[in-house]
C-alpha positions as CSV (number, residue, x, y, z in Angstrom):
1,M,-7.0,-8.8,-29.8
2,M,-3.1,-8.2,-30.1
3,D,-3.3,-6.7,-26.5
4,K,-5.6,-9.6,-24.9
5,L,-3.1,-12.5,-26.7
6,K,-0.2,-10.7,-25.1
7,M,-1.9,-10.4,-21.9
8,A,-2.7,-14.2,-22.0
9,V,1.0,-15.2,-23.0
10,A,2.7,-12.7,-20.2
11,V,0.2,-14.4,-17.4
12,L,0.8,-17.8,-18.6
13,L,4.1,-17.2,-18.8
14,L,4.4,-16.2,-15.5
15,A,2.3,-19.2,-14.1
16,A,4.6,-21.2,-15.8
17,A,7.4,-19.9,-14.4
18,I,5.8,-20.1,-10.8
19,G,5.1,-23.8,-11.2
20,A,8.5,-24.1,-12.8
21,F,10.0,-22.8,-9.1
22,Y,8.0,-25.2,-6.7
23,Y,9.1,-28.3,-9.8
24,F,12.6,-27.9,-9.2
25,G,12.4,-27.1,-5.7
26,E,15.5,-29.5,-5.0
27,Q,17.7,-26.7,-7.4
28,S,20.0,-24.3,-5.9
29,T,16.9,-21.5,-4.4
30,L,19.2,-18.8,-5.9
31,I,18.8,-20.0,-9.3
32,R,15.3,-20.7,-8.9
33,V,14.7,-16.9,-7.7
34,G,16.8,-16.0,-10.6
35,G,14.5,-17.7,-13.3
36,L,11.6,-16.6,-11.4
37,L,12.8,-12.6,-11.4
38,T,13.8,-13.1,-15.3
39,V,10.3,-14.4,-16.1
40,A,8.7,-11.7,-14.2
41,V,10.2,-9.3,-15.8
42,I,9.6,-10.7,-19.2
43,S,6.3,-11.1,-18.5
44,A,6.1,-7.4,-17.5
45,L,7.7,-6.1,-20.5
46,I,5.1,-8.1,-22.3
47,L,2.3,-6.2,-20.4
48,L,3.9,-3.0,-21.0
49,S,3.6,-3.1,-24.1
50,T,-0.3,-3.8,-24.3
51,A,-2.4,-0.4,-24.3
52,L,-3.4,-1.1,-20.8
53,G,0.1,-1.4,-19.9
54,R,0.9,1.7,-21.5
55,T,-1.9,3.4,-19.4
56,A,-0.8,1.9,-16.1
57,K,2.4,3.4,-17.1
58,A,1.6,6.7,-17.7
59,F,-0.5,6.9,-14.5
60,F,2.4,5.6,-12.6
61,V,4.9,8.5,-14.4
62,E,2.3,11.2,-13.8
63,S,1.7,10.2,-10.3
64,R,5.2,10.2,-9.0
65,Q,5.5,14.0,-10.7
66,E,2.6,15.0,-8.6
67,A,4.0,13.8,-5.5
68,R,7.4,15.8,-6.2
69,K,4.7,18.6,-6.4
70,V,4.0,18.2,-2.8
71,V,5.4,20.9,-0.2
72,W,6.1,18.7,2.6
73,P,6.3,20.3,6.2
74,S,9.0,20.9,8.1
75,R,10.1,19.3,11.0
76,K,9.4,22.5,13.2
77,E,5.8,22.6,11.3
78,T,5.5,18.7,12.2
79,T,6.7,18.4,15.4
80,Q,4.1,21.3,16.3
81,T,0.9,19.9,14.8
82,T,2.1,16.6,16.6
83,M,2.4,18.7,19.8
84,F,-1.0,20.2,19.1
85,V,-2.9,16.8,18.6
86,V,-1.5,15.3,21.7
87,A,-2.6,18.1,23.7
88,M,-6.2,17.8,21.8
89,V,-6.5,14.1,22.5
90,M,-5.7,15.0,26.3
91,L,-7.7,17.6,26.2
92,V,-10.9,15.7,24.9
93,A,-9.8,13.0,27.4
94,V,-10.1,14.8,30.2
95,F,-13.3,15.9,29.0
96,L,-14.7,12.9,28.6
97,W,-13.7,11.2,31.6
98,M,-15.4,14.2,33.7
99,L,-18.5,13.8,31.0
100,D,-18.5,10.0,32.3
101,M,-17.9,10.7,36.1
102,F,-20.9,13.3,35.8
103,L,-23.2,11.3,34.2
104,G,-22.3,8.0,36.2
105,W,-22.8,10.2,39.6
106,A,-26.5,11.1,38.1
107,V,-27.1,7.7,37.3
108,R,-26.5,6.5,40.9
109,G,-28.3,9.3,42.1
110,L,-31.4,8.3,40.5
111,T,-31.3,5.1,40.8
112,V,-30.5,4.1,44.4
């Protein structure tokens, strides 16, 4: 119940900040953006204090840890793979072009 109340407060606070941003349209943009960002950070901190927020934070932390474990290919491997893909695309394009020409010739031969 408390988590739902915190989420509602965070959403209402953010909605009020967005409304204030447009309501005070004649004020300096820097001040309006600063206020909006301040309220957004406060709203995010309130959301992070909920169970859902803690779960989301743990997910992002674990995702970052997993991304660091990835072995990225070297520049040479990337270049070689790219060249192989380009060559295969060209080979398949030529094959399909020849198949299209043959089928066009066959259809013209059967329909004339």
